N, C-alpha and C positions, 0 to 999 in steps of 0.2 A: 420306670419298670421295664425290664427286658421283654420284648415282644416275641411272638412265636416265629419260628423260622419259615421263610417262604419255601414253596415246594421245589424251587430250582437249586436249593443248596442243602447240604447235609451236615449234621453235627458229627465230628470225629470222635465223640465220646460215647456214642450209643450204638447198640447192635443193629438198629434199623438203618444205619448209614453204610452198611457193608455192601448191599446189593447195588450193582451198577457202577461201582467205583473201579479204578485201576487197582492192580494188586498191591502197590505200595500203600495207597490210601486205605484199601480194605484191611490190610494187615494191621495198620495202626489203629483203625477203628475197632477191630476185633480184639486187639491187645487191651485197649483201654476198658473194654466191656467185660472181657472174659478171663483175663489172666490176673490172678491175685497179686497185688503189689506192683503191677505195671503202671507206671505213670507215663503219659505221652503229652506233648504240648497241646494246650487248648486250641481249638480252632475248627475250621469248616472245610468242606471240599465243594468245588464246583464240578459236578460229574461230567463225564464225556458227553452225555446226552444234552446237558445244558450248554456246553461250549461248541458242540458240533455245528449248529447253524452259523456261528461266527466263523469257525475255521472253514467250513465248506462254502461259505459265501464268497470266499476268495479263490474258489477252485479254478476258474478260468484264468485269473491273473497268475496264480501259482504255476499252473501248467505251462503258461507262456514263458515264465521266467525259467522254469526247469529246462525248457527246450531252447533257451537262448544261447547256449554255448559258453556261458560264463563259468568260471571256476566254481567248485563246490562252496568255498568260503564266501565268494562274492554273491553267489546265488542265495545263500542263507541271509546275508546282510540285506539284500534287496527284499526278500520275503519278510524279514523281521521289520524293516522300515515300513513296509506296506501295512502290516497288521498292527504294529505298535502305534501307528498314527490314529487309529480309531479303535479303542479298546472295546471289548464285548459290552453291549448295552446294559446287560443285567448287573455288570460289575459296579456301576454307580450305586445300586441298591446294596451291594456288599459293603461298600465304604460306610454307608449309613448304619449298617448292621454292626460293623466293627466299632463305630463310635458308640453304639448302644451297649455292646457287650464288653468292651475293654476300656481301661483307663486311658485318658489323654496321654499322648507321648509313647504309647506302646509301639514297639517295632515288631515286624512280622517276618516270618520265613514263607516265601511263596515258592512252592515246589511242584515239579511235574510228576505225573503218574500216567504214563503213555499207554495208548491202545493202538499201536501201529498195525497196519494191514499190509502184509507182504505176500505177493503172489495170490491175492484174493483171500488170504486167511489171516484173521486177527490173531496176533500173538500178545502175550501178557508180559509187561515189564515186571522184573523181580519175581518171576515164576521159577519153578524148578528147572524148566527147559531153557529159559532166556533171562539172564541177569540184566543185561543192558545197563549195568551200573555206571552212573555218571554220564550217560549218553545224552540225556535231555537236560534242559536248563533249570536251575534253581537260583533264586535271588534271596539274599539274606539281609536282615536288618533294614527292612523296607518300611518307611513311614506309611501311614494309612493312605495319604493322598497319592502315593505312587503305586499302590496296589493294582489299580486297573492296568497300567502299562506293564507291570511285571507279569500279570496274568496273560496279557497278549503276547509277551515275549516267550513265556513258557509254551504257549500254543505254537508260536512260530518255530520253536526249537524242534518240532517234528521234522522240519526241513533243514536241520543244521548240516554242516559239512560231513560229519561222520555218518549220519543216517543216509544222506544222499549217496555216499560212496558205498557203504556196506550193503545197502538194500537196493542199489541201482535204481534209485527213485525215478530218474528221468525216463526209464524204460519200463516202468511198472505203473500203469494207470490206476491200478487198485490202491496204491499207496495214498492216493488223494482221498480215500475213504477213511483214513486214520483219524482218530480223535484223541483228545487229551483231557484227563481229569487234572485239575489244579488244586493243590492244598494251600490254604492260607492259615497259618498257625502262629500263635504267639512265639516270638523269638526267645529262646532260652539262652541267656548269656552264660557261657560255660566257664566254670572255674577249672574243671578237669573234663576231659573227654576221652573216648576210647572206642575201640573196635573189639568185639568178642566173637570168636568162632566157637560155637558150642561143641564142635568136634574139630580139633585142629587138623587141617588137611595134611600138613607135612608130617606130623606125628602119626596120623592115621595110616599114611602110606607105609609106615614101618610097623603097623599093628599096635600102636600105643593109643590107648583110649583116654585122651585128655582134652580138656577145654582150654582154649588160649585167649588171653586178654592182653591187649596192648593199650597203654594209657599215657597221656601227656597233659600238659597244662594248656588251657585255652581251647579254642575251637577245634573240632575234629578234623577240619581240613588239613591241619598240619600233619596228621598221621596218614589220612587217606591219600594225600598227594605226595607222601614220602618226603616232607619238608623237615621232619624232625624224627629222631629215633626215640620212641617211647619206651617205658618200662614194659617188660614182658613177664607175664605170670602164666604158668601152666598148672591146671587144677585137675586132679584125678576125678573123672566123672562118677565113679562109684563111691569112693570114700569122701570126696569133696576136699581132700587134703591138697595143699599147694605142694607140688613136686619139684617145681623149679621157679626161681625168681632171678631176673636179670635187670639191673638198673640201667635205664637208657640214658643217653646223653641229654635229652630234652633241651637241646641248645636254644631252640626257638619256640615261640608260640605265635600263632597267627592272630593278628588284629584286623578285624573286618570293619571297613568303613560303613557309614550309614548310606544306604542306597539313595541315589539322587536322580536316577533315570539313565545314567551312563555306567559303564563298567570301570569304575575306579578300582585301582589295584589294591589288593590286601597288603598289609605290612607284616614283615617278620620282626618280632620284638625279642631281644635277647632275654633269656630267663636267668634270674640271679643264681649265682653259684650255690647259695644256701638252699634253694629249691631243687636245683639239678642233682644235688648230692643225696637226696632222699626220695623215696618212692612217692609218686603222685597219689596213690591210693593206699589207705591203711589196710592192714590185714582184715579187719572186720568189713571194710567196703569191698574188698576182693571177694570175700566169702558171700556177701549179700548179692553182689552182681552176678557171680557164678551161679548161685542158686536161682536167681531170677531168670538167667539165661536158659537154664535147664527146664524151668517151668514153661517158658515160652516155646522151647523145642517140643516139650511134651504136648503142648496144646496144638501146635501146627503139624507135628509129625516128623519131618526131616530135620537134620541139624541146621542151625540158623547162623547167618551172618548178621550180627546186630551192631548198630551204632548207638552209643549212649553218651550222655553228658551228665555232669554233676552241676546243679545250679548253685547259686550263691550260698544256699543253706546246706549244700552237699546232698540234696535229694537226687536220687538217680532218675533220670528221665530218658526214656527210649525214643530215639528219633527215627529209627528205621530197623526193620527186621525182614529178612528175606532168606530163602533157602540157599545154602552153599551149593554152588554149581560145579565146583572143582573136585568133588568127591566121586569116587566110583560107587556103583550100587553096592558092592560088597562092603566097602568101608563105611557107608552111611547107615548100615543096619545096626 
């Protein structure tokens, strides 16, 4: 029988899990609880307050490394090695919880939701003001025994090369007050994945009120990282009619390795011509995804940048939703 959750962890499928989480985690929790038809991956979050003692316990060592004169990438490697060698103490309890709640052999996505402090002010990842998309680490297809190390590496990514450089971390003592929420979710093996802008920024700049969807086969990393050209669909936001469809090359899909503690590279696998020549999403799926996207926007307010996957049964699962930060205030109304 499944036991109750300990007080240092929150369920990402209940409204009670929203408070105290980073924006990424809070959005997913709120979606699962409040938006009709929105599926999100099952899982939990370790809030910033839970992981703060672990992160701040290395304050002196991290400060010394930041001031050592190493390159930003070498600095991150040193900090990551330090923190990954001793995962957060509470995470061992998380592994037991995962054993209790999920089938043997389940793989997990371990994802960051940061609370960086810059100039003494905490900023929110995936907020309207700060996207910070892709800035902090996530680890996919993680076996339960490697979850503790992946959590520690997410925490260490507060001090990755990009953050060190853009936030001038070595000269901002307050950045050491930053914390990290880490999401641990069941990995959804994607048959199709995509990105949806509930108000397409390029079209909006010309005064056109359409929603944009790009979709391809396999994991969403292929689209997000620009490794393949997905199909493009533009949907009129008022009538819900598809006003433009372009079939993408979909030459590659990304194949993700099982995480083993190191950064084994992903593989690009050729997509058969028979699949490349047809749209990855059916017309009914496009309509359902667009409708869901507009419900999500209606709930949160501003137009949304949404990542989604279709699982093996072609159920739509939302893996991320955040405000679009490239719209002008006039275009986002």
